[in-house]
C-alpha positions in Angstrom: 10.1 -17.4 38.9 8.9 -16.0 35.6 9.7 -12.4 35.1 6.8 -10.0 35.1 6.2 -8.1 31.8 5.6 -4.4 32.2 2.0 -3.3 31.5 0.3 0.0 31.7 -3.1 0.1 33.4 -5.8 2.0 31.6 -8.5 3.1 34.2 -11.4 5.2 33.2 -12.5 5.7 36.8 -10.5 4.9 39.8 -13.7 4.1 41.8 -15.1 1.8 39.2 -15.5 -1.8 40.2 -15.0 -3.0 36.6 -11.8 -4.9 35.9 -8.7 -2.9 35.0 -7.8 -2.8 31.3 -4.2 -3.4 30.7 -2.3 -2.1 27.7 1.0 -3.7 26.5 3.9 -1.3 25.7 4.6 -1.0 22.0 7.9 -2.8 22.4 6.0 -5.9 23.4 2.8 -5.6 21.4 4.7 -5.2 18.1 7.2 -7.6 16.6 9.3 -7.3 13.4 10.2 -10.7 12.0 12.8 -10.7 9.2 12.9 -13.7 6.9 16.4 -14.7 7.9 17.2 -18.1 9.2 18.9 -16.9 12.4 16.2 -14.4 13.3 13.4 -16.8 12.6 15.1 -19.4 14.8 15.3 -16.8 17.6 11.6 -15.9 17.2 10.6 -19.5 17.1 12.5 -20.2 20.4 10.8 -17.1 22.0 7.3 -18.1 20.9 7.9 -21.7 22.0 8.1 -20.6 25.6 4.4 -20.0 25.7 2.3 -17.0 26.6 5.1 -14.5 27.5 6.7 -15.0 24.1 3.4 -14.7 22.2 2.0 -11.5 23.6 2.6 -9.3 20.5 -0.6 -8.5 18.6 0.9 -6.6 15.7 3.4 -8.4 13.5 5.6 -7.1 10.6 7.2 -9.7 8.3 10.1 -8.3 6.4 11.6 -10.0 3.3 15.2 -9.4 2.3 16.2 -8.2 -1.2 19.7 -8.9 -2.5 21.4 -7.8 -5.7 22.1 -11.4 -6.6 19.7 -13.2 -8.9 17.1 -15.0 -6.7 15.1 -16.8 -9.4 16.1 -20.2 -8.0 16.0 -19.1 -4.4 14.9 -21.9 -2.1 12.7 -20.4 0.6 11.5 -23.7 2.1 13.5 -23.3 5.3 12.1 -19.8 6.0 8.6 -21.1 5.3 9.0 -24.0 7.6 10.2 -21.8 10.4 7.5 -19.2 9.9 4.9 -22.0 10.0 6.1 -23.1 13.4 6.1 -19.5 14.6 2.5 -18.9 13.5 1.4 -22.2 15.1 2.9 -21.1 18.4 1.0 -17.7 18.0 -2.3 -19.4 17.3 -1.8 -21.7 20.3 -0.4 -19.3 22.9 -1.4 -15.7 22.0 -4.2 -14.2 24.0 -6.5 -13.7 20.9 -5.4 -16.8 19.0 -4.4 -14.6 16.1 -2.8 -11.3 15.1 -4.6 -8.0 15.3 -2.6 -6.7 12.3 -0.1 -8.1 9.9 2.3 -5.8 7.8 4.5 -7.0 5.0 7.7 -5.1 4.2 11.0 -5.5 2.3 14.5 -4.5 3.4 17.7 -4.6 1.4 20.9 -6.4 2.4 24.4 -7.2 1.2 27.0 -9.5 2.6 29.5 -7.9 5.0 33.1 -9.2 5.6 31.7 -11.6 8.2 29.1 -13.0 5.8 26.4 -11.2 7.8 23.8 -9.2 6.0 24.1 -5.4 6.4 22.2 -2.6 4.8 24.1 -1.1 1.9 24.5 2.6 1.3 22.5 2.4 -1.8 20.3 -0.1 -3.7 19.5 1.1 -7.2 17.8 -1.9 -8.8 14.0 -2.1 -8.4 13.7 -5.6 -9.8 15.1 -7.5 -6.8 12.7 -5.4 -4.6 9.7 -6.6 -6.5 11.0 -10.2 -6.5 11.5 -10.0 -2.7 8.0 -8.6 -2.3 6.5 -11.5 -4.2 8.6 -14.1 -2.3 7.6 -12.5 1.0 3.9 -12.4 0.1 3.9 -16.0 -1.0 5.7 -17.3 2.1 3.4 -15.5 4.5 0.2 -16.5 2.7 1.4 -20.2 2.6 2.2 -20.0 6.3 -1.2 -18.5 7.1 -3.0 -21.1 5.1 -1.1 -24.0 6.7 -1.6 -22.8 10.3 -5.0 -21.0 9.9 -3.7 -18.1 12.1 -6.4 -15.4 11.7 -5.6 -11.8 10.9 -8.3 -10.0 12.9 -8.4 -6.4 11.9 -5.7 -5.1 9.4 -3.7 -6.6 6.6 -1.0 -4.3 5.1 0.7 -5.4 1.9 3.7 -3.2 1.3 1.9 0.0 2.0 4.4 1.2 4.5 7.5 1.7 2.4 8.4 3.6 -0.8 9.6 2.0 -4.0 8.1 -1.4 -3.3 4.9 -2.9 -4.5 3.4 -6.3 -5.2 2.7 -7.3 -8.8 -1.0 -7.2 -9.4 -1.2 -10.6 -11.0 0.2 -12.1 -7.9 -2.4 -10.5 -5.7 -5.2 -11.4 -8.1 -4.1 -15.0 -8.1 -4.3 -14.9 -4.3 -7.7 -13.2 -4.2 -9.2 -15.6 -6.7 -7.5 -18.9 -5.7 -6.8 -18.7 -2.0 -9.0 -21.3 -0.2 -11.9 -19.7 1.7 -11.3 -19.9 5.4 -11.9 -17.8 8.5 -8.4 -16.3 8.3 -9.7 -13.0 7.2 -13.3 -13.4 8.3 -13.2 -10.4 10.7 -10.7 -8.3 8.8 -11.8 -4.6 8.7 -9.0 -2.9 6.8 -6.9 -3.8 3.7 -4.0 -1.6 2.7 -2.0 -2.6 -0.4 0.5 -1.3 -2.9 0.2 -2.9 -6.4 1.9 -2.5 -9.8 1.7 -3.9 -13.2 3.0 -7.5 -13.7 6.6 -7.9 -14.8 9.0 -10.5 -16.1 12.7 -11.1 -15.8 14.9 -11.0 -18.9 17.4 -13.8 -19.2 19.6 -12.0 -21.7 23.0 -11.7 -20.1 23.7 -8.4 -21.9 20.9 -6.7 -19.9 22.3 -7.6 -16.5 24.8 -4.8 -16.6 21.9 -2.3 -16.3 19.7 -3.1 -13.3 17.0 -0.8 -14.5 16.5 -2.7 -17.7 17.1 -6.2 -16.4 13.5 -6.3 -15.2 10.7 -5.2 -17.4 6.9 -5.2 -17.3 4.9 -7.6 -19.3 1.5 -5.8 -19.6 0.0 -2.8 -21.1 -0.8 0.2 -19.0 -4.6 0.2 -18.7 -4.9 -3.6 -18.5 -5.0 -3.4 -14.7 -5.4 0.2 -13.8 -7.9 -0.7 -11.1 -7.7 -4.5 -11.1 -11.1 -5.6 -12.1 -10.9 -8.6 -9.7 -10.2 -6.5 -6.7 -13.7 -7.3 -5.6 -12.7 -11.0 -5.4 -11.3 -10.2 -1.9 -14.9 -9.8 -0.7 -15.0 -13.6 -0.8 -12.1 -13.8 1.7 -12.8 -10.6 3.6 -16.6 -10.4 4.0 -16.4 -7.8 6.8 -14.0 -5.4 5.1 -14.8 -1.8 5.8 -11.7 0.1 4.6 -9.7 -0.3 1.4 -6.5 1.7 0.8 -5.1 1.0 -2.7 -1.9 2.5 -3.9 -0.5 2.1 -7.5 3.2 2.2 -8.4 4.2 2.8 -12.0 7.1 0.6 -13.1 7.0 1.4 -16.8 6.8 4.1 -19.4 3.4 5.7 -19.8 1.4 4.4 -22.8 -2.1 5.0 -24.2 -4.2 2.0 -23.5 -7.0 1.0 -25.9 -10.4 2.4 -24.8 -12.1 -0.9 -25.5 -10.0 -2.6 -22.8 -12.3 -1.2 -20.2 -14.5 -3.7 -18.3 -17.5 -2.7 -16.3 -17.1 -3.7 -12.7 -20.6 -5.3 -12.7 -19.2 -7.9 -15.0 -16.5 -8.9 -12.5 -18.3 -8.9 -9.2 -19.0 -12.0 -7.1 -22.3 -12.7 -5.5 -21.2 -10.8 -2.4 -20.3 -7.3 -3.5 -17.9 -5.1 -1.5 -19.6 -2.5 0.7 -17.1 -0.3 2.3 -17.2 2.5 4.9 -14.1 4.3 3.4 -12.0 3.9 0.3 -8.7 5.5 -0.7 -7.2 5.4 -4.2 -3.8 6.7 -4.9 -1.6 6.9 -8.1 -4.1 5.3 -10.5 -4.3 6.0 -14.2 -7.9 5.3 -15.3 -10.8 6.4 -17.5 -13.7 8.5 -16.4 -16.2 5.7 -16.8 -14.2 3.1 -14.9 -13.5 5.2 -11.8 -17.2 6.2 -11.7 -18.2 2.5 -11.9 -15.8 1.8 -9.1 -17.0 4.5 -6.8 -20.7 3.7 -7.5 -20.1 0.0 -6.8 -18.3 0.2 -3.5 -20.9 2.6 -2.0 -18.4 4.0 0.5 -19.5 7.1 2.5 -16.0 8.4 2.7 -13.8 8.6 -0.4 -10.2 9.8 -0.9 -8.7 10.3 -4.3 -5.0 11.3 -4.4 -2.9 11.7 -7.5 -5.4 10.1 -9.8 -4.8 10.7 -13.5 -7.7 10.4 -16.0 -6.3 9.1 -19.2 -9.8 9.3 -20.9 -12.6 11.8 -20.2 -13.1 14.3 -17.4 -14.1 14.4 -13.7 -17.4 16.1 -14.4 -19.6 13.0 -14.2 -17.8 11.7 -11.1 -18.1 15.1 -9.3 -21.8 15.3 -10.3 -22.4 11.9 -8.8 -20.5 12.8 -5.5 -22.7 15.9 -5.1 -25.9 14.0 -6.0 -28.5 13.6 -3.2 -28.8 9.9 -4.2 -25.0 9.4 -3.6 -24.1 7.7 -0.2 -20.9 9.9 -0.1 -20.8 12.0 3.1 -17.2 13.2 2.9 -14.3 13.3 0.5 -10.7 14.3 0.1 -9.4 15.2 -3.4 -5.7 15.9 -3.9 -3.7 16.6 -7.0 -6.0 15.1 -9.6 -5.1 15.3 -13.3 -6.7 15.0 -16.7 -3.8 13.9 -18.8 -1.1 16.5 -18.2 -3.4 19.1 -16.7 -3.7 19.5 -13.0 -7.2 20.1 -11.6 -7.7 23.3 -9.6 -11.0 23.6 -7.8 -13.2 26.7 -8.0 -13.2 27.3 -4.3 -11.4 29.9 -2.1 -7.8 29.0 -1.4 -4.3 29.0 -2.7 -2.6 26.5 -5.1 0.3 24.4 -3.8 2.6 26.3 -6.1 2.3 29.9 -7.4 1.4 30.4 -11.1 1.4 33.4 -13.3 -2.4 32.6 -13.6 -3.6 34.4 -10.4 -7.2 33.1 -10.7 -6.7 29.5 -9.9 -7.7 27.9 -6.6 -6.3 25.0 -4.6 -5.6 21.5 -6.0 -6.5 20.0 -2.6 -10.1 19.9 -1.3 -11.7 18.3 1.7 -15.5 18.4 2.3 -17.6 17.0 5.1 -21.3 16.5 5.5 -22.1 20.2 5.5 -20.6 20.9 2.1 -20.3 17.5 0.4 -23.4 18.0 -1.7 -22.4 21.4 -3.1 -21.7 21.5 -6.8 -18.0 21.0 -7.6 -16.3 22.7 -10.6 -12.7 23.1 -11.6 -10.3 24.5 -14.1 -6.8 24.3 -15.3 -3.9 26.7 -14.9 -3.3 28.8 -18.0 0.0 30.2 -16.9 3.4 28.7 -15.8 4.6 27.9 -12.4 6.8 30.7 -10.9 8.4 28.5 -8.3 10.3 26.0 -10.4 12.6 24.8 -7.6 9.7 24.0 -5.3 7.9 22.2 -8.2 11.0 20.1 -8.9 11.2 19.0 -5.3 7.6 18.1 -5.3 8.0 16.1 -8.5 11.0 14.2 -7.0 8.8 13.3 -4.0 5.9 12.3 -6.3 8.1 10.0 -8.3 9.4 8.3 -5.1 5.8 7.8 -4.1 4.3 6.6 -7.4 7.2 5.8 -9.9 8.4 5.5 -12.5 12.0 4.6 -11.6 12.8 3.5 -15.1 12.3 6.7 -17.0 12.8 9.4 -14.3 15.1 10.1 -11.4 17.5 7.2 -10.5 15.9 4.7 -8.3 17.6 4.2 -4.9 15.5 2.2 -2.4 17.8 3.1 0.6 17.6 6.8 -0.1 13.8 6.7 -0.7 13.2 5.1 2.7 15.6 7.3 4.7 14.4 10.5 6.4 15.1 13.6 4.3 17.0 16.5 5.8 14.5 19.2 6.7 15.9 21.5 4.0 15.1 18.9 1.3 11.5 18.3 2.2 9.1 19.2 -0.6 7.3 22.3 0.6 3.6 22.4 1.4 3.0 18.8 0.6 2.5 15.4 2.2 3.7 13.5 -0.9 6.8 11.7 -0.1 6.0 11.5 3.6 3.4 8.8 3.2 5.6 5.8 3.8 8.5 5.1 6.1 10.0 1.7 6.8 8.8 0.1 10.0 
């Protein structure tokens, strides 16, 4: 006799004659699939059994990053196994698809028994980016082959620190992926992107893992990828966009004439969102205004955005305009170049300054206050809490980069819980992403 899986009944009214709604425990509704042959074979065997092995609705696919050079890595076997797993899910799962799909990267090294174990540290960011690209490619190819739909949420490396997908890889997917119903009902897209990069073949560079990989694009070329709207072709029902940017190179001053208006890049079907979150971008005043005006999202969150040209005055005026569709916003740690924006509203700054007149650098407004004029200023004095500021900057760099020219990059440490005493005070930066 088949074993009975534990389920939790969810009854709104014990006297109701409506059918009882059953909720699967998290241990059954979620599945983490590592792209390792032995684990993939186990999952394949489990899903081949039929409905009981295909009950999970939320799936995390985790690629493995190794120190060794993986340029010639053959992933055909992992792809073949994942295709078979996805076929089983499409055939046997209750919904014929996944409610959510999350992409992750984990690190590994060979132990004495040739088994992969997590190392104590992993200080090279290049293999992480290579593993992210390989994982993304394998998963998208498996989805295309099996036509397994992702029904609500696609999360592309937005759940871990120190890992992003190169933006050119994502743009190639958005522009070239065959149109199907795979993402036809998708409501939410979360993704972490970075500039493209290339791998040096000079053997002398391999002794320094932070130099072995380098970017191959100017900052500013893809500050908000102009073709981000190409996803509207694949995801016509998208309501929520959460875009994170990770800096993997030294800051540079891009040429102002590199800016492209979003209107020149849109497809026939424009993206109309209900909410949009942008984090870590470096951008000009005109470009971010074009972006916010184009998406027409009622709810906007801007976190750790740096204007490399211009000011926030035009954007803030648009947000407060009666003609703007914005009904709520959250603004956090915005900058104009090196200057942090402090809002002219009651409240205390994150850190104490000798300038006692500044307000907070975080502001949330709902429908009752969203149309009030918004002004700001910069701190004229110095911070009088240097230790707290240093801790915050460490957390910021873990969240947004750059590992090359700042604190040493260690993927393991970045994704391990911090001791309570080491938490940056009064901040959520650095707590955003934890490995699933």
